[in-house]
C-alpha positions in Angstrom: 61.5 57.4 84.9 63.1 57.1 88.2 62.2 59.0 91.4 64.5 60.5 93.0 65.8 59.4 96.0 66.1 55.9 95.1 69.5 54.6 93.3 69.7 53.6 90.0 70.2 50.4 88.9 70.6 48.0 85.9 68.2 44.5 86.0 69.5 42.0 83.5 66.8 40.1 81.4 67.3 36.9 79.3 64.8 36.7 76.2 64.3 33.4 74.0 62.6 33.7 70.9 61.4 30.4 68.9 61.2 31.4 65.3 59.0 28.9 63.5 60.5 27.8 60.2 64.2 29.3 61.1 67.2 28.1 63.1 68.2 29.2 66.0 71.1 29.2 68.1 70.2 28.5 71.8 73.6 28.9 72.9 74.5 32.6 71.9 71.9 34.0 74.3 72.7 37.8 75.1 72.6 39.8 77.5 70.4 42.8 76.6 70.8 44.8 80.1 72.8 47.6 78.0 70.3 47.8 75.5 67.7 48.2 77.8 67.4 50.1 80.8 64.2 49.2 83.3 62.9 50.5 86.2 63.8 48.7 89.3 61.9 46.4 90.6 58.8 47.8 92.8 55.4 45.8 93.7 52.6 47.8 91.4 49.9 49.3 93.5 47.5 47.5 95.3 44.9 48.7 93.1 46.2 48.0 89.8 44.2 45.2 87.4 45.5 42.7 85.4 43.7 43.9 82.4 46.0 47.6 83.4 48.9 45.3 83.7 48.9 43.4 80.4 48.2 46.8 78.3 51.3 48.0 80.3 53.6 45.1 79.3 52.6 45.1 75.8 52.9 48.9 74.9 56.2 48.2 76.7 56.9 45.6 74.1 55.1 47.1 71.0 58.2 47.7 68.5 58.9 43.8 68.9 55.2 43.3 68.8 54.7 43.2 64.6 58.2 40.8 64.2 56.3 38.1 66.3 53.3 38.6 64.2 54.7 38.2 61.1 56.1 35.3 62.5 52.7 33.7 63.5 51.7 33.9 60.0 54.5 32.8 58.4 53.6 29.6 60.4 49.8 29.1 59.2 51.2 29.6 55.7 53.9 26.8 56.3 51.1 24.6 58.0 48.9 25.1 54.7 51.5 24.1 52.3 51.9 20.8 54.3 48.2 19.7 53.9 48.2 20.9 49.7 47.3 17.6 48.3 48.0 18.6 44.9 51.7 19.5 44.9 53.2 21.3 41.9 56.9 20.3 40.7 59.1 23.2 39.2 58.8 23.1 35.0 62.2 22.1 34.4 61.5 18.9 36.0 58.2 18.1 33.8 58.5 15.9 31.0 55.9 16.2 28.4 55.2 13.7 25.8 53.5 13.1 22.7 51.5 10.3 23.8 50.4 12.5 27.1 48.9 14.9 24.4 47.1 12.4 22.3 45.7 11.3 26.1 45.1 14.6 27.1 43.2 15.7 24.0 41.1 12.4 24.4 39.7 12.5 27.6 39.1 16.6 26.8 36.7 15.3 24.3 34.9 12.6 26.4 34.4 15.2 29.1 32.7 17.7 26.8 31.0 15.0 25.6 29.6 13.6 28.7 28.9 17.5 30.0 26.9 18.2 27.2 25.1 14.7 28.0 24.9 15.3 31.8 23.5 19.5 30.7 20.9 17.8 28.1 19.6 15.4 30.9 19.2 17.7 33.4 17.3 20.2 31.1 14.7 17.3 29.7 11.9 17.1 32.1 10.3 13.5 33.2 7.1 12.2 34.2 5.7 10.8 37.6 2.2 9.3 37.2 -0.7 8.2 40.0 -3.8 7.2 40.3 -6.5 8.1 42.0 -10.8 7.8 42.2 -12.2 9.5 39.3 -14.6 12.0 41.8 -16.0 14.6 38.8 -19.1 15.0 38.4 -21.4 16.6 35.5 -19.0 17.0 33.3 -19.3 16.6 29.2 -16.8 14.1 27.2 -15.0 15.7 24.0 -14.4 13.5 21.4 -12.4 14.1 18.2 -13.0 12.8 15.1 -11.3 13.2 11.8 -11.8 9.9 9.7 -11.9 9.3 5.7 -14.1 7.0 3.8 -13.0 6.7 0.2 -15.8 4.1 -1.3 -18.8 6.7 0.2 -19.9 9.5 -1.1 -21.0 12.5 1.6 -24.5 12.7 0.8 -24.7 8.5 2.0 -22.4 9.4 5.4 -24.8 10.0 8.8 -23.2 10.5 12.4 -25.1 9.3 15.2 -24.5 9.1 19.4 -26.5 7.1 22.4 -25.4 7.1 25.7 -26.7 5.0 28.5 -28.6 8.0 29.7 -30.8 7.6 26.7 -29.7 10.5 25.0 -29.5 10.2 21.2 -28.6 12.2 18.5 -28.9 11.0 15.2 -27.6 12.6 11.8 -25.8 15.1 14.3 -24.2 18.3 11.7 -23.9 21.2 14.6 -20.0 20.6 15.2 -19.4 17.7 12.2 -18.0 18.7 8.6 -17.8 16.3 5.1 -15.0 16.9 2.9 -16.1 15.4 -0.5 -12.6 13.8 -2.1 -12.3 12.7 -5.4 -10.6 9.5 -6.1 -7.7 10.5 -5.7 -8.3 11.7 -2.1 -8.3 15.5 -2.9 -10.4 17.8 -1.5 -13.9 18.8 -3.9 -16.3 20.3 -2.0 -17.3 21.3 1.5 -20.5 20.7 3.2 -22.8 20.2 6.0 -24.4 16.8 6.7 -26.7 17.0 3.7 -30.9 17.4 4.0 -31.7 15.2 1.3 -30.6 12.4 4.2 -33.2 10.7 6.1 -33.4 11.3 9.9 -36.0 9.1 11.2 -34.3 6.1 12.9 -38.0 5.2 14.8 -37.5 1.5 13.6 -33.4 1.3 13.8 -32.0 -0.4 16.6 -29.5 1.6 18.8 -29.3 -0.3 22.0 -25.6 -0.2 23.4 -24.0 0.0 19.5 -26.1 -3.3 18.2 -26.4 -3.3 15.0 -29.7 -1.0 13.0 -32.0 -3.0 11.3 -33.0 -1.4 8.0 -36.8 -1.8 8.3 -39.1 1.0 7.3 -43.4 0.9 8.1 -45.8 1.8 5.1 -45.1 6.0 6.2 -41.7 5.7 4.3 -43.5 4.2 1.4 -44.9 7.0 -1.1 -46.5 6.4 -4.5 -46.1 2.4 -3.4 -42.0 2.7 -4.5 -41.1 5.1 -0.9 -39.3 7.1 -3.4 -40.8 10.8 -3.7 -38.8 13.6 -6.2 -36.1 14.5 -3.8 -35.6 11.4 -3.1 -35.1 10.5 -6.8 -32.7 13.2 -7.4 -30.6 11.9 -4.6 -30.4 8.6 -5.7 -29.1 9.9 -9.0 -26.7 12.0 -7.6 -25.0 9.3 -5.6 -25.2 7.0 -8.2 -22.7 9.4 -9.9 -20.7 9.9 -7.0 -20.3 6.2 -6.9 -19.5 6.0 -10.2 -16.7 8.5 -9.9 -14.9 7.3 -7.0 -15.8 9.7 -4.6 -14.8 9.9 -1.2 -16.0 11.7 1.9 -14.0 12.6 4.6 -15.7 13.7 8.2 -14.2 15.6 11.0 -15.4 17.5 14.0 -16.0 17.4 17.6 -18.7 15.5 19.9 -20.0 16.8 23.0 -21.6 14.0 25.0 -22.2 12.9 28.5 -19.8 11.6 31.0 -21.3 8.0 30.6 -21.3 4.8 28.8 -22.3 4.9 25.2 -21.3 4.7 21.5 -21.4 7.0 17.9 -21.3 5.5 14.8 -21.0 6.7 11.6 -23.1 4.7 8.4 -25.3 5.1 5.9 -28.6 4.5 8.5 -29.5 7.9 7.8 -31.3 6.8 5.0 -34.5 5.3 3.8 -34.3 1.8 3.3 -35.7 1.8 0.2 -33.3 5.0 -1.0 -30.5 2.5 0.2 -31.6 -0.5 -1.2 -32.0 1.4 -4.2 -28.4 3.6 -4.2 -26.7 0.4 -3.2 -28.6 -3.0 -4.2 -28.3 -4.2 -0.8 -26.2 -4.4 2.4 -23.3 -6.5 1.0 -21.8 -4.0 -1.5 -21.5 -1.1 1.2 -17.9 -0.6 1.5 -17.3 1.4 4.9 -13.6 0.9 4.2 -12.3 3.8 6.4 -8.9 5.8 8.3 -8.6 6.9 11.2 -6.4 10.0 11.2 -7.3 11.1 14.5 -9.7 9.9 17.6 -9.1 11.7 20.4 -11.4 12.2 24.2 -9.9 15.5 25.3 -6.7 18.1 24.6 -3.4 16.6 23.5 -0.5 16.9 26.2 3.4 15.6 25.7 4.3 12.2 25.2 0.4 11.0 24.6 -0.5 7.9 22.3 -3.9 7.5 21.2 -4.2 4.0 19.2 -6.2 4.6 16.6 -4.4 7.3 15.3 -3.3 6.8 11.2 -5.5 3.4 11.3 -6.8 2.0 8.0 -8.9 -0.3 7.5 -9.7 -1.0 3.7 -12.4 -4.1 2.8 -11.4 -6.1 -0.3 -13.9 -8.8 -0.3 -17.1 -8.6 2.0 -18.6 -6.2 3.7 -19.2 -5.3 7.5 -19.7 -4.1 10.4 -16.6 -2.7 12.5 -16.8 -1.8 16.1 -14.2 -0.5 18.8 -14.6 -0.9 22.0 -12.9 1.6 24.2 -11.8 2.2 27.7 -11.4 5.9 28.6 -9.4 6.9 31.3 -9.5 9.9 32.5 -6.2 11.9 33.0 -4.5 15.4 34.5 -1.6 16.5 32.6 0.6 19.1 34.7 3.4 21.2 33.4 6.5 22.0 35.3 5.0 25.4 35.1 1.8 24.5 37.4 -0.8 24.3 34.4 -3.2 21.8 34.2 -4.8 20.1 31.1 -7.7 18.0 31.7 -8.4 15.0 28.9 -8.4 11.2 28.5 -6.5 8.2 27.5 -7.6 5.3 25.9 -7.3 2.0 25.3 -8.9 -0.2 22.5 -10.0 -3.8 21.3 -11.6 -4.1 17.7 -13.7 -6.9 16.2 -15.1 -6.9 13.0 -18.4 -9.3 11.9 -18.8 -9.2 7.8 -22.3 -9.4 6.6 -24.4 -11.5 3.8 -26.4 -11.4 1.5 -29.6 -12.9 3.8 -28.9 -10.4 6.9 -31.1 -7.0 7.1 -27.9 -4.9 9.1 -25.9 -2.5 7.0 -22.5 -2.1 7.5 -20.9 0.4 10.0 -18.1 1.7 11.9 -18.8 1.5 15.7 -17.0 3.3 18.4 -18.7 1.8 22.0 -16.6 3.5 25.4 -16.6 3.3 28.8 -15.1 5.0 31.1 -12.8 4.0 33.6 -13.6 4.8 37.1 -9.7 5.4 38.1 -8.0 9.1 36.8 -4.7 9.4 36.3 -2.7 12.5 37.1 1.0 12.5 35.1 3.3 15.7 36.9 6.1 16.8 34.9 9.3 17.6 36.9 12.7 18.3 36.5 15.9 16.8 38.4 17.5 19.2 41.2 20.6 21.0 40.7 22.7 19.1 43.1 21.8 15.6 41.3 23.0 17.5 38.4 26.3 18.7 39.7 27.0 15.5 41.7 26.5 13.5 38.2 28.8 15.9 36.4 31.5 15.9 38.8 31.3 12.0 39.0 31.4 11.6 35.0 34.4 14.1 34.9 36.5 13.3 37.9 36.2 9.6 36.7 37.6 10.3 33.0 40.2 12.5 34.7 41.4 9.8 36.8 41.1 6.9 33.6 42.9 9.4 31.6 46.0 9.9 34.1 46.0 5.9 33.7 46.2 5.5 30.7 48.4 8.2 30.1 50.9 6.2 32.9 50.4 2.9 31.2 51.4 4.3 27.9 54.4 6.4 29.2 55.5 3.1 30.7 55.5 1.0 27.8 56.8 3.5 25.4 59.8 3.7 27.4 60.2 0.1 27.9 59.9 -0.5 23.6 62.5 2.9 23.7 65.0 1.1 25.7 64.7 -2.3 24.8 65.3 -1.2 20.9 68.4 0.5 22.3 70.0 -2.2 23.7 69.7 -3.9 20.6 71.2 -1.2 18.5 74.0 -1.5 21.0 73.9 -4.8 20.8 
């Protein structure tokens, strides 16, 4: 719009535009006064702000602003393309070979195998061990036993326990069971510890696992022979069982105080005269045994009980077996935060034979003591970031190696092909 009274004049405007990625002829700048008619130069009002001036200029040049933005976008795209570290060639420039296909297949197989291995490694848990002072007080110690005596009938086998506090349990039958076995080791009956087994051990020695002395006083000699009617029946029954090759399997659980002590399996529950009548002396008592399971608490993944499936078979003279056990309190913490309180143990073994002059009767002793150190085993798993890092390392290394092999094979085959062609031409 032209103000009245002001003569119309045309102002020449020269515009220079820079096109990114295009060629511009700077010598052909045209005068565009014929295309654009502007108002004459007049000073802006004194109260007009810079923002208002900018808005007016942007509105004035709005028809060409979209082209400028498009050119800027094209420049950004070209800049990004220049940063591409993996340029692609045209399909007609690529050459595919059989050797490259073989290397590619081998590389894919190797990468798939490594991926599965790394996945298994990530999903597999591992354990961390920590040690601390055992602060447990007033708790009991569970003992689980499962043993077989192939040469002793169940009627003469007894289980006794004693600890350092003075608690003495003779011929335990609360949580202990016996299975009668035939000569082939097959089960032929089940029973608790027999009531006919003598439970008076007043003349036996039980001090810290010492062997029992087979002594009785005159009170155990009814009728001057040490037998009564029940004892005579028992002697006859046991002799028949021995003649038939019967054995006995003893299994169950003992719940003892958490102090040092011992438990033993023997014929000590018998009256000495009954035992003498049955076996004819200590040297004829065969305490051969197989320990199927011996543990001091529940089992956890990876636990190793050193006495499991231990077999001790006597071929000659009889004797006493002693197992010295060091119990280590243990806690196993699962990945799910569940806790299993249990015990590990180590063991040393000692055997002492018995001759005709000995008054000690054969037995199998388990003498245990507790360690003041407790072990905490915590189950853990590798982090996902660790898995991704290892996966990228093995897959990237395999990819780079297969690329090198492909180039080497191509050059070798190309060299052989050229040498053959030269030979044919000659």
